MARBA-905282 format. One record per residue (C-alpha): x, y negated, z negated; residue number from 0; residue in three letters. Coordinates in Angstrom, 2 decimals. Each point is the difference from the previous one (the first is absolute). Layout:
N
SEDO       x       y       z resi resn
SEDO       X       Y       Z  NUM  Ala
...
# end
This chain:
171
SEDO       x       y       z resi resn
SEDO   15.98   -5.56   23.34    0  Met
SEDO    0.45   -3.66   -0.63    1  Ser
SEDO    2.20   -1.22   -2.79    2  Asp
SEDO   -2.83   -2.33   -1.03    3  Thr
SEDO   -2.06    3.04   -1.03    4  Ala
SEDO    2.69    1.14   -2.30    5  Asp
SEDO   -1.22   -1.91   -3.05    6  Ser
SEDO   -2.67   -2.76   -0.20    7  Phe
SEDO   -2.97   -0.93   -1.88    8  Val
SEDO   -3.16   -1.18    1.62    9  Ala
SEDO   -1.75   -2.46   -2.31   10  Ile
SEDO   -3.53   -1.55    0.04   11  Asp
SEDO   -1.60   -2.46   -2.32   12  Phe
SEDO   -3.54   -1.02   -0.52   13  Glu
SEDO   -0.54   -3.40   -1.75   14  Thr
SEDO   -2.95   -1.12   -2.14   15  Ala
SEDO   -0.04   -3.42    1.74   16  Asn
SEDO    2.05   -2.25    2.15   17  Glu
SEDO    2.81   -0.41   -2.41   18  Arg
SEDO    2.97    2.24    0.77   19  Pro
SEDO    0.59    0.70   -3.72   20  Asp
SEDO   -3.46    1.53   -0.29   21  Ser
SEDO    0.90    3.64    0.97   22  Ala
SEDO   -2.70    2.38   -1.16   23  Cys
SEDO    1.20    3.14    1.79   24  Ala
SEDO    3.28    1.27    1.42   25  Met
SEDO    0.78    3.20    2.02   26  Ala
SEDO    3.43    1.34    0.58   27  Leu
SEDO    0.77    2.80    2.47   28  Val
SEDO    3.69    1.23    0.01   29  Arg
SEDO    1.34    1.55    3.22   30  Val
SEDO    3.21    1.95    0.13   31  Glu
SEDO    1.30    1.70    3.20   32  Gly
SEDO   -3.31   -0.80    1.82   33  Gly
SEDO   -2.05    1.62   -2.70   34  Gln
SEDO   -2.32   -1.47   -2.61   35  Ile
SEDO    1.36    1.22   -3.34   36  Val
SEDO   -1.89   -2.09   -2.47   37  His
SEDO   -3.16   -2.00   -0.23   38  Arg
SEDO   -0.88   -2.42   -2.89   39  Glu
SEDO   -3.16   -2.22   -0.40   40  Val
SEDO   -0.31   -2.34   -2.93   41  Cys
SEDO   -2.77   -2.26   -1.04   42  Leu
SEDO    1.40   -3.36   -1.49   43  Ile
SEDO   -1.54   -2.41   -2.40   44  Arg
SEDO    0.63   -3.39    1.45   45  Pro
SEDO    0.28   -3.09   -2.21   46  Ser
SEDO   -3.32   -1.42    1.30   47  Ser
SEDO   -3.48    1.60   -0.24   48  Glu
SEDO   -0.91   -1.84    3.22   49  Arg
SEDO   -0.67    2.66    2.74   50  Phe
SEDO   -1.03   -1.52    3.25   51  Thr
SEDO    1.22    2.71    2.23   52  Phe
SEDO   -1.84    2.89   -1.73   53  Ala
SEDO   -2.31    0.07    3.05   54  Gly
SEDO    3.05    0.90    2.18   55  Ile
SEDO    1.63    2.75   -1.98   56  His
SEDO   -2.67    0.97   -2.62   57  Gly
SEDO    2.11   -0.61   -3.07   58  Ile
SEDO   -1.51   -2.12   -2.69   59  Ser
SEDO    1.14   -1.48   -3.34   60  Trp
SEDO   -1.99    2.65   -1.79   61  Thr
SEDO    2.15    2.70    1.59   62  Gln
SEDO    3.32   -1.58   -0.90   63  Val
SEDO   -0.57   -1.84   -3.25   64  Arg
SEDO    1.50    2.81   -2.06   65  Asn
SEDO    2.87    0.81    2.48   66  Glu
SEDO    3.63   -1.02   -0.52   67  Arg
SEDO    1.23   -3.38    1.32   68  Pro
SEDO    2.30   -0.08    3.05   69  Phe
SEDO    3.27   -0.14   -2.06   70  Gly
SEDO   -0.75    3.19   -1.80   71  Glu
SEDO   -1.24    1.76    3.17   72  Val
SEDO    3.00   -1.09    1.97   73  Trp
SEDO    2.43    1.28   -2.69   74  Gln
SEDO   -1.73    3.27    0.12   75  Gly
SEDO    0.55    0.52    3.79   76  Val
SEDO    3.70   -0.70    0.10   77  Gln
SEDO    0.91    3.72    0.46   78  Gly
SEDO   -1.99    0.08    3.21   79  Ile
SEDO    1.95   -2.98    1.34   80  Leu
SEDO    3.47    1.14   -0.85   81  Ala
SEDO    2.41    0.40    2.99   82  Gly
SEDO   -2.58   -1.12    2.63   83  Met
SEDO    1.22   -1.92    3.11   84  Gln
SEDO   -2.98   -2.30    0.45   85  His
SEDO   -3.67   -0.60   -0.61   86  Phe
SEDO   -2.59    0.32    2.72   87  Ala
SEDO   -3.30   -1.87    0.07   88  Ala
SEDO   -2.48   -1.05    2.57   89  His
SEDO    0.17   -3.81    0.23   90  Asn
SEDO    2.89    0.31   -2.31   91  Ala
SEDO    0.21   -3.71   -0.69   92  Ser
SEDO   -3.21    0.44   -2.10   93  Phe
SEDO    1.29    2.92   -2.11   94  Asp
SEDO    3.39   -1.66   -0.44   95  Lys
SEDO   -1.58   -3.21   -1.18   96  Arg
SEDO   -2.20    1.93   -2.53   97  Val
SEDO    2.97    1.98   -1.22   98  Leu
SEDO    2.08   -3.15   -0.36   99  Thr
SEDO   -2.81   -1.83   -1.86  100  Ala
SEDO   -0.80    2.84   -2.29  101  Cys
SEDO    3.67    0.55   -0.84  102  Cys
SEDO    0.37   -3.75   -0.73  103  Gln
SEDO   -3.08    0.01   -2.24  104  Gln
SEDO    1.34    3.12   -1.83  105  Ala
SEDO    3.48   -1.57   -0.27  106  Arg
SEDO    1.46    2.92    1.92  107  Leu
SEDO    2.58   -0.13    2.84  108  Ala
SEDO   -1.45    0.44    3.39  109  Thr
SEDO    1.61    3.06    1.62  110  Pro
SEDO    2.75   -1.01    2.54  111  Pro
SEDO   -1.38    2.50    2.47  112  Val
SEDO   -1.08   -0.99    3.54  113  Pro
SEDO   -3.51    0.39    1.25  114  Phe
SEDO   -0.84    1.54    3.38  115  Val
SEDO   -3.31   -1.17    1.40  116  Cys
SEDO   -2.12    2.61    1.76  117  Thr
SEDO   -1.78   -2.66    2.02  118  Val
SEDO    3.42   -0.91    1.67  119  Gln
SEDO    0.91    3.73    0.35  120  Val
SEDO   -3.38    0.78    1.72  121  Ala
SEDO    0.51   -2.84    2.41  122  Arg
SEDO    3.68    0.73    0.75  123  Ala
SEDO   -0.31    3.84    0.36  124  Val
SEDO   -3.37    0.49    1.46  125  Trp
SEDO   -1.07   -3.50    1.13  126  Asn
SEDO   -3.23    0.46   -1.97  127  Ile
SEDO   -2.29   -3.03   -0.01  128  Arg
SEDO   -1.91   -0.97   -2.11  129  Pro
SEDO    2.04    1.10   -2.97  130  Thr
SEDO   -2.35    0.07   -2.80  131  Lys
SEDO    0.61    3.10   -2.01  132  Leu
SEDO   -3.32    1.76    1.09  133  Pro
SEDO    1.03   -0.79    3.74  134  Asp
SEDO    3.49    1.46   -0.46  135  Val
SEDO   -1.26    3.04   -1.79  136  Cys
SEDO   -2.55    0.67    2.67  137  Arg
SEDO    2.66   -0.33    2.74  138  Ala
SEDO    2.25    2.42   -1.85  139  Leu
SEDO   -2.70    2.45   -1.19  140  Ser
SEDO    0.70   -0.73   -3.66  141  Ile
SEDO   -2.88    0.35   -2.53  142  Gln
SEDO   -0.78   -3.12   -1.92  143  Leu
SEDO   -2.40   -1.20   -2.70  144  Lys
SEDO    0.88   -3.72    0.38  145  His
SEDO    0.55   -2.00   -3.16  146  His
SEDO    0.45    3.16   -2.05  147  Asp
SEDO    3.56   -0.62   -1.08  148  Pro
SEDO    0.92    3.67    0.03  149  Ala
SEDO   -1.28    0.37    3.60  150  Ser
SEDO    1.59   -3.21    1.19  151  Asp
SEDO    3.43    0.93   -1.48  152  Ala
SEDO   -0.09    3.50    1.45  153  Glu
SEDO   -0.96   -1.41    3.34  154  Ala
SEDO    2.96   -2.35   -0.06  155  Cys
SEDO    2.32    2.82   -0.97  156  Ala
SEDO   -1.32    2.02    2.93  157  Thr
SEDO    0.47   -2.87    2.43  158  Ile
SEDO    3.65   -0.23   -0.96  159  Ile
SEDO    0.45    3.76    0.29  160  Val
SEDO   -1.65    0.18    3.40  161  Lys
SEDO    2.17   -2.92    1.16  162  Ala
SEDO    3.07    1.79   -1.21  163  Gly
SEDO   -1.06    3.13    1.95  164  Gln
SEDO    0.10   -2.03    3.29  165  Val
SEDO    3.39   -1.54   -0.77  166  Gly
SEDO   -0.83   -3.25   -1.83  167  Trp
SEDO    2.66   -0.95   -2.57  168  Arg
SEDO   -0.18   -2.70   -2.78  169  His
SEDO    2.76   -2.39    0.46  170  Arg
# end
C-alpha cells in the first residue's frame, strides 16, 4: 500500500459563480490506509446571491440562503482534516484557489497542506487523455455523477487509492 493512501482528504467545491470566494457546496472524503473512513458534504451560503453556475451543479440561492457561511462550515470540519498528509482534487488549482479565497474572505488561515492533482496523477500513472474527471473515471471504472460534490470528491479519493495500489507515491 502506498504511503500516500495513509491519510489524505479529497476535496471538491462547487461555486455559485466565477468568483473563487463563492463556494456554495463542499465535499470532503477522508482516506486512511487506502480506505474511505469519512464522507462530509456541506452546503454553504456564499456572500452573494448571484448564482450563474446553478445550471452546472443544480445548486441555487434558494437552497443555500439559510445555510452557514464558509467560515462556520470550515470550522466545523477541522476534525476531518486533522493529521492528513495532503488534499486531493481533480484540477486541484481550482479547488486550492477556492479554498484560499474562501479562507481569506472568512479571515481564516489557509491550511498549509499540499494539494495532489488527480489530473496529473491520471496522466503520470495511466497516461489517460483527455483527463476530464468523467474521462478518468470511465477509464478506471469509477462511478461518477459529475458536478455532484460528494461524487466528485469520492472519485478523486478513489483515483489516488488506485494509483497507490499500482505503486504511485506522493512526493
